[in-house]
C-alpha positions as CSV (number, residue, x, y, z in Angstrom):
1,M,186.1,144.6,82.3
2,T,185.1,144.9,78.7
3,Q,183.8,147.9,77.4
4,N,182.8,149.2,73.6
5,M,182.7,152.5,72.7
6,I,182.1,154.3,68.9
7,M,184.5,156.5,67.8
8,D,183.8,158.6,65.4
9,K,186.7,160.3,64.6
10,A,188.1,157.0,64.4
11,S,186.7,155.6,61.2
12,S,183.6,154.8,63.1
13,Q,185.4,151.4,64.0
14,N,184.0,149.6,66.9
15,I,186.7,149.7,69.9
16,T,187.2,147.4,72.6
17,F,188.6,147.7,75.3
18,G,190.2,145.5,77.7
19,L,192.7,144.3,80.4
20,T,195.6,142.1,78.8
21,G,195.7,138.0,80.2
22,K,193.3,135.5,78.2
23,G,190.5,136.1,80.8
24,I,188.8,138.7,78.4
25,L,189.3,136.7,75.7
26,D,187.7,133.2,77.0
27,N,184.7,134.9,78.6
28,N,183.5,136.7,75.1
29,N,181.4,135.5,72.5
30,K,182.9,138.0,70.5
31,F,186.5,136.7,70.4
32,R,185.6,133.3,69.1
33,N,186.7,134.4,65.9
34,M,188.7,137.3,65.8
35,C,189.7,137.6,62.1
36,S,187.8,140.8,61.2
37,Q,190.1,142.3,64.4
38,T,192.7,144.3,64.6
39,V,194.5,143.5,68.6
40,I,196.5,146.8,69.6
41,I,198.6,145.9,72.8
42,I,199.9,148.7,75.2
43,T,201.7,148.2,78.3
44,D,204.3,149.7,80.5
45,E,205.5,146.6,82.2
46,F,206.6,143.0,81.2
47,E,204.0,140.1,82.5
48,D,205.4,136.6,82.7
49,E,206.7,135.0,79.2
50,G,203.8,132.2,79.6
51,I,201.3,134.5,79.9
52,I,201.9,136.3,77.1
53,R,202.4,133.2,75.3
54,D,199.2,132.3,76.1
55,L,197.6,135.2,74.9
56,A,199.9,135.1,71.8
57,D,198.2,131.5,71.1
58,T,194.4,132.4,71.9
59,I,194.9,135.5,70.1
60,L,196.4,133.9,66.9
61,T,194.8,130.5,66.8
62,R,191.3,132.6,66.2
63,G,192.6,133.7,63.3
64,C,194.3,137.4,64.2
65,K,196.1,138.8,61.3
66,N,196.8,142.4,62.8
67,V,198.9,143.1,65.8
68,A,199.8,146.2,66.9
69,F,202.0,147.1,70.1
70,C,202.9,150.2,72.2
71,G,204.6,151.0,75.4
72,A,207.7,150.1,77.1
73,D,208.2,146.4,76.7
74,S,206.5,146.3,73.6
75,D,209.6,144.9,71.7
76,E,209.6,142.1,74.0
77,W,206.1,141.7,73.6
78,Q,206.3,141.5,69.8
79,R,209.2,139.1,70.0
80,I,206.7,137.0,71.7
81,F,204.1,137.2,69.1
82,C,206.0,136.5,66.6
83,E,207.6,133.3,68.0
84,E,204.6,132.2,68.8
85,D,203.3,133.1,65.0
86,R,205.8,131.4,63.6
87,E,205.2,128.3,65.7
88,I,201.3,127.9,65.1
89,N,202.0,128.6,61.1
90,G,205.5,127.0,60.8
91,F,208.1,128.5,59.0
92,Y,210.6,126.4,57.2
93,G,212.2,128.5,54.5
94,A,211.3,131.7,51.5
95,G,208.1,131.1,50.9
96,D,207.0,128.3,53.4
97,Y,205.2,130.8,55.4
98,D,202.1,132.1,53.9
99,D,199.8,132.3,56.6
100,F,201.8,135.4,58.9
101,A,200.1,137.6,61.1
102,I,201.6,141.0,60.5
103,M,202.7,143.2,63.8
104,W,204.2,146.2,63.8
105,R,205.1,148.8,66.9
106,F,204.3,152.4,67.3
107,E,206.6,154.6,69.9
108,D,204.1,156.8,71.9
109,L,200.5,156.9,72.9
110,D,199.6,160.6,70.8
111,S,199.7,158.5,68.2
112,L,196.5,155.8,68.9
113,N,194.0,158.0,67.0
114,D,196.4,157.6,63.8
115,V,196.8,154.1,64.4
116,V,193.2,153.3,65.5
117,G,192.1,155.1,62.5
118,R,194.3,152.8,59.7
119,C,192.6,149.7,60.9
120,W,190.3,148.7,58.7
121,N,188.3,146.7,61.1
122,E,187.1,146.4,64.3
123,V,189.8,147.4,67.3
124,L,190.6,145.4,70.9
125,I,192.9,147.5,72.6
126,L,194.0,145.6,75.5
127,C,196.2,147.3,78.1
128,S,198.3,145.9,81.1
129,N,196.3,148.1,83.8
130,L,193.3,150.7,84.0
131,N,195.0,153.4,84.0
132,L,196.8,153.0,80.6
133,I,192.9,152.6,79.3
134,R,191.8,155.8,80.9
135,E,194.7,157.2,79.1
136,C,193.6,155.6,75.3
137,R,190.3,156.8,75.9
138,T,191.7,160.5,76.8
139,V,193.9,160.1,73.5
140,L,191.2,158.9,71.3
141,N,188.4,161.3,72.4
142,E,191.1,164.8,72.0
143,N,191.4,164.2,68.3
């Protein structure tokens, strides 16, 4: 499920919503090159680590360099994404890691509007379930 909408209050970026999992990225030509996108992953559950690694590989090998995490297990998601980033881009010592992704976490969904407002490019918000997508829309529309 992919939906697009323009949010005037969030610097007019194109915001796309989807469910976590590789399927959203495989079924849409828009995601073949993700250099111009910030991916925000919001999850309340820890999925199979293999699925998370596959998603990380897909996002990072398509050029995405900005990834944010929020939710109960966001620290584990970020850890896995960082490991995959090091594996993809290599890290052998200081100065050898030039092509890395910027990853950060934010603590609660109420700050989503601020996070999206700071993004300078297109935003893909991936949530672990439909209820979280609804909550994200509510937060973005409130402000």
